[in-house]
C-alpha positions in Angstrom: -104.5 12.8 -31.5 -102.5 10.4 -29.3 -98.9 11.3 -28.2 -96.5 8.4 -27.9 -93.8 10.3 -26.0 -92.8 13.9 -25.2 -89.4 15.3 -24.4 -87.8 18.5 -23.3 -84.1 19.6 -23.3 -83.2 21.6 -20.3 -80.7 24.5 -20.7 -78.3 25.3 -17.8 -76.9 28.7 -17.2 -76.0 30.4 -13.9 -73.5 33.1 -14.9 -74.4 35.5 -17.8 -72.1 36.8 -20.4 -71.8 40.0 -18.3 -70.4 38.1 -15.3 -73.6 38.6 -13.3 -75.6 35.6 -11.9 -78.8 34.8 -13.8 -79.9 32.0 -11.4 -79.1 30.8 -7.9 -75.8 28.9 -7.9 -75.7 25.3 -6.8 -74.8 25.0 -3.1 -71.3 23.8 -3.8 -70.4 27.0 -5.7 -72.1 29.7 -3.7 -68.8 30.6 -2.1 -66.8 32.3 -4.9 -63.6 31.0 -3.4 -64.6 27.5 -4.4 -64.3 28.6 -8.0 -60.8 30.2 -7.7 -58.7 27.1 -8.2 -60.5 26.3 -11.4 -60.4 29.9 -12.7 -56.6 29.9 -12.1 -56.4 26.6 -14.0 -58.3 28.2 -16.9 -55.7 31.0 -16.9 -52.9 28.4 -16.9 -54.5 26.6 -19.9 -54.9 29.8 -21.8 -51.2 30.7 -21.1 -50.1 27.3 -22.3 -52.3 27.6 -25.4 -50.8 30.9 -26.5 -47.2 29.7 -26.0 -47.9 26.5 -27.9 -49.2 28.5 -30.9 -46.1 30.7 -30.7 -44.0 27.5 -30.8 -45.7 26.3 -33.9 -45.4 29.7 -35.6 -41.7 29.6 -35.1 -41.3 26.1 -36.5 -40.7 24.4 -33.1 -44.0 22.5 -33.1 -46.1 20.7 -35.6 -49.7 21.4 -36.4 -51.5 22.3 -33.1 -55.2 22.4 -32.2 -55.8 25.4 -30.0 -58.3 25.4 -27.2 -58.9 29.2 -26.9 -62.5 29.8 -25.7 -63.0 26.2 -24.4 -61.3 26.6 -21.1 -64.5 26.5 -18.9 -65.9 23.5 -20.6 -62.6 21.5 -20.6 -61.5 22.4 -17.0 -65.0 21.7 -15.7 -65.2 18.3 -17.3 -61.8 17.3 -15.9 -62.7 18.6 -12.4 -65.8 16.5 -12.4 -64.1 13.2 -12.9 -62.5 10.8 -10.4 -59.0 9.3 -10.9 -60.4 5.8 -11.4 -62.7 7.0 -14.2 -61.8 6.7 -17.9 -61.4 9.7 -20.2 -61.5 9.5 -24.0 -60.6 12.9 -25.4 -60.5 14.1 -29.0 -57.5 16.3 -29.6 -57.9 19.6 -27.8 -59.2 18.9 -24.3 -56.0 19.9 -22.6 -57.8 21.6 -19.7 -59.5 18.4 -18.8 -56.3 16.3 -19.2 -54.2 18.7 -17.1 -56.8 18.2 -14.3 -56.1 14.5 -14.7 -52.3 14.8 -14.4 -51.2 15.0 -18.0 -48.1 17.2 -18.3 -48.0 20.0 -20.9 -44.6 18.8 -22.1 -46.4 15.6 -23.2 -49.0 17.6 -25.2 -46.1 19.3 -26.9 -44.3 16.1 -27.6 -47.4 14.7 -29.3 -47.9 17.7 -31.5 -44.2 17.7 -32.2 -44.6 14.3 -33.9 -43.3 12.2 -31.0 -45.7 9.4 -30.0 -44.1 9.2 -26.6 -46.3 12.1 -25.8 -49.3 9.8 -26.0 -47.8 7.7 -23.2 -48.8 10.5 -20.9 -48.8 10.9 -17.1 -52.0 10.6 -15.1 -54.5 7.7 -15.1 -53.0 5.0 -17.3 -56.5 3.8 -18.3 -57.3 7.0 -20.1 -57.3 6.8 -23.9 -54.8 8.7 -26.1 -55.6 11.7 -28.2 -57.9 10.7 -31.0 -57.8 12.6 -34.4 -60.2 10.3 -36.2 -63.6 11.9 -35.5 -65.7 10.4 -32.7 -64.2 6.9 -32.7 -63.3 7.6 -29.1 -67.0 7.6 -28.2 -67.2 3.9 -29.0 -64.0 3.2 -27.0 -65.6 5.0 -24.0 -68.8 3.1 -24.5 -66.9 -0.2 -24.3 -65.1 0.9 -21.1 -68.4 2.0 -19.6 -70.0 -1.4 -20.3 -67.1 -3.2 -18.8 -67.5 -1.1 -15.6 -71.2 -2.2 -15.4 -70.4 -5.9 -16.0 -67.8 -5.8 -13.2 -70.0 -3.9 -10.8 -67.6 -1.0 -10.5 -68.6 2.5 -9.5 -66.6 4.0 -12.4 -67.7 6.0 -15.4 -66.4 6.7 -18.8 -66.4 10.2 -20.3 -65.8 11.0 -24.0 -65.6 14.4 -25.8 -66.4 15.1 -29.4 -67.2 18.3 -31.3 -70.5 19.3 -32.9 -69.4 17.7 -36.2 -68.4 14.6 -34.3 -72.0 14.2 -33.1 -73.1 13.6 -36.7 -70.8 10.5 -37.0 -72.1 7.0 -36.9 -69.6 6.2 -34.1 -71.4 8.7 -31.9 -74.8 7.3 -32.5 -73.5 3.7 -31.9 -72.1 4.9 -28.6 -75.5 6.4 -27.7 -77.3 3.3 -28.6 -74.9 1.1 -26.6 -75.2 3.2 -23.5 -79.0 3.2 -23.7 -79.3 -0.5 -24.4 -77.0 -1.5 -21.5 -77.8 1.4 -19.1 -74.0 1.9 -18.9 -72.2 4.7 -17.1 -71.2 6.7 -20.1 -71.1 10.5 -20.3 -70.9 11.9 -23.9 -69.7 15.5 -24.0 -70.6 17.3 -27.2 -68.5 20.5 -27.3 -70.5 22.6 -29.7 -68.1 25.4 -30.8 -70.1 26.3 -33.9 -67.9 24.9 -36.5 -66.7 21.5 -37.7 -63.5 22.9 -39.3 -65.2 25.0 -42.0 -68.7 23.5 -41.8 -71.1 25.5 -39.7 -73.4 23.8 -37.2 -76.5 24.7 -39.3 -75.2 22.7 -42.2 -74.4 19.6 -40.2 -77.8 18.6 -38.8 -81.4 19.6 -38.7 -81.7 18.9 -35.0 -82.8 21.8 -32.9 -80.1 20.9 -30.3 -77.3 18.4 -30.4 -78.2 17.2 -26.9 -81.4 15.7 -28.2 -79.5 13.2 -30.2 -79.2 11.2 -27.0 -83.0 10.8 -26.8 -83.1 8.1 -29.4 -80.9 6.0 -27.1 -82.9 6.7 -24.0 -80.2 8.8 -22.4 -80.4 11.8 -20.1 -79.9 14.9 -22.3 -78.9 18.4 -21.3 -77.7 21.6 -23.0 -75.3 23.7 -21.0 -73.7 27.1 -21.5 -70.2 25.9 -22.0 -68.7 29.3 -21.3 -70.2 29.3 -17.8 -68.0 27.2 -15.5 -70.7 26.9 -12.9 -73.1 25.4 -15.4 -70.5 23.0 -16.7 -69.8 21.8 -13.2 -73.5 21.4 -12.4 -74.2 19.6 -15.7 -71.4 17.2 -15.2 -72.4 16.6 -11.6 -75.8 15.5 -12.6 -74.5 13.2 -15.4 -71.8 11.6 -13.3 -74.0 11.1 -10.3 -76.6 9.4 -12.4 -73.9 7.2 -14.0 -72.4 6.1 -10.7 -75.9 5.3 -9.3 -76.5 2.9 -12.2 -79.1 5.2 -13.8 -77.4 5.2 -17.2 -75.7 7.4 -19.6 -76.0 11.1 -20.6 -75.4 13.4 -23.5 -74.4 16.9 -22.6 -74.1 19.6 -25.2 -71.7 22.4 -24.2 -72.4 25.6 -26.0 -69.1 27.4 -26.6 -67.1 28.9 -29.4 -63.7 28.3 -31.1 -62.0 31.7 -30.8 -58.9 30.5 -32.7 -58.6 28.7 -36.0 -59.5 25.0 -36.1 -55.8 24.2 -36.0 -52.6 26.2 -36.8 -53.0 24.7 -40.4 -56.3 26.5 -40.8 -57.3 30.0 -41.6 -60.8 30.6 -40.2 -61.1 34.0 -41.9 -61.9 32.1 -45.1 -65.2 30.9 -43.8 -66.4 33.0 -40.9 -66.9 36.7 -40.5 -65.0 39.1 -38.3 -68.2 40.2 -36.7 -69.1 36.7 -35.7 -65.8 36.3 -33.9 -66.1 39.7 -32.2 -69.5 38.7 -31.0 -68.2 35.4 -29.6 -65.5 37.3 -27.6 -68.3 39.0 -25.7 -69.2 35.5 -24.3 -65.6 34.7 -23.4 -65.6 32.3 -20.4 -62.5 33.9 -18.9 -63.9 37.4 -18.9 -67.3 36.5 -17.3 -65.8 34.5 -14.5 -63.1 37.2 -13.8 -65.9 39.8 -13.7 -67.9 37.7 -11.2 -65.0 36.9 -8.9 -63.8 40.5 -8.9 -67.2 41.7 -8.0 -67.3 39.2 -5.1 -63.9 40.6 -3.8 -62.5 37.1 -4.4 -60.0 38.2 -7.1 -58.1 41.3 -8.2 -56.1 42.6 -11.1 -52.9 42.4 -9.1 -53.5 38.8 -8.2 -54.2 38.0 -11.8 -51.1 39.7 -13.1 -49.0 37.8 -10.6 -50.6 34.5 -11.5 -50.2 35.0 -15.2 -46.5 35.7 -14.6 -46.3 32.5 -12.6 -48.1 30.6 -15.3 -45.6 31.9 -17.9 -42.7 30.5 -15.8 -44.4 27.2 -15.3 -45.2 26.8 -18.9 -41.7 27.7 -19.9 -40.4 24.9 -17.8 -42.6 22.5 -19.8 -41.6 24.0 -23.1 -37.9 23.7 -22.3 -38.4 20.1 -21.2 -40.1 19.4 -24.6 -37.3 21.1 -26.6 -34.6 19.3 -24.7 -36.1 15.8 -25.2 -33.8 13.9 -27.4 -35.3 13.0 -30.8 -36.0 9.3 -31.3 -33.9 7.4 -33.9 -35.5 6.8 -37.2 -36.0 3.1 -36.6 -38.4 3.9 -33.7 -41.2 4.3 -36.2 -40.8 0.7 -37.2 -39.8 -1.0 -34.0 -43.0 -0.7 -32.0 -45.7 -1.7 -34.4 -45.4 -5.5 -34.6 -44.1 -8.3 -32.4 -42.8 -9.9 -35.7 -42.1 -7.3 -38.3 -43.4 -8.0 -41.8 -40.8 -8.3 -44.5 -41.8 -5.2 -46.3 -41.5 -3.0 -43.2 -38.1 -4.7 -42.4 -36.9 -3.6 -45.9 -38.2 -0.1 -45.3 -36.4 0.0 -42.0 -33.2 -1.0 -43.5 -33.6 1.6 -46.3 -34.2 4.3 -43.7 -31.1 3.4 -41.8 -29.1 3.3 -45.0 -30.2 6.8 -45.9 -28.8 7.9 -42.6 -25.6 6.2 -43.3 -26.1 3.7 -40.4 
């Protein structure tokens, strides 16, 4: 029998669930102090996430997509990018966006129903939050192609979920990156569930990383709860892209420890035992255990930093709550250069309802 081609999907893991190394760390991370700033950022993201959920529960925020359990993947992705790169997020990669200069108050504005939050700080070339599933992958593919045509050493990075990797938009982005050898990194954040649909019901593929093989991309599966593995996987993909060696698909294995959004109740479709088991692989716990064992971190330092995080997040929350609400006509005034007659009539009606 002749074999036309043969492929393997490498799996990256350096730090086990118990916080002990399972492989030699890449040179850049052998000093545990090199991981401290990112660990502190992960704690900041988790503090923000908890306070955002509390805001929603008390009626001060709209539906919110939590990032609990994704901190290592998100922060690692953001830390691996350059300011001149382009990031196309979905709707929960706050850790990556904070690394790129987005302010928490802007995240809150967006989920509070104010589109000014989408005009966020940080690199202005980054794409806004994308709720339609995986359409951002095609946007990033277009940006990556433009970088190649211009001869620029820039890359485009897009994030989608495990369910998003089953969308035609994702496959079109894969094909584009392969056909044009463009500098695109597609990050599939596999948290086990596409809202209530389990990963096993979404695709028959053994891995989600292998979906990039059809386009000729570099494919890798990474323990997304291991910050070191995330950083190393992203390093490989971004270096390849900058050298003109083409795009990559990285599957980050993690878990959604909260509901899909605050409008969801995950108890209806997943078991308590499953969630308890996922907590044993919590990215925060394993990195804390490692850093503490290496004498690079302590419980006292953590308590002090969490207290500081609370104060910093409260500043952002207050800035959000104190932002004046836009007038009702704002929803009409920024859609068209020349407003259609039907919208003009709706605008007038809305103003009349307010007595203005």
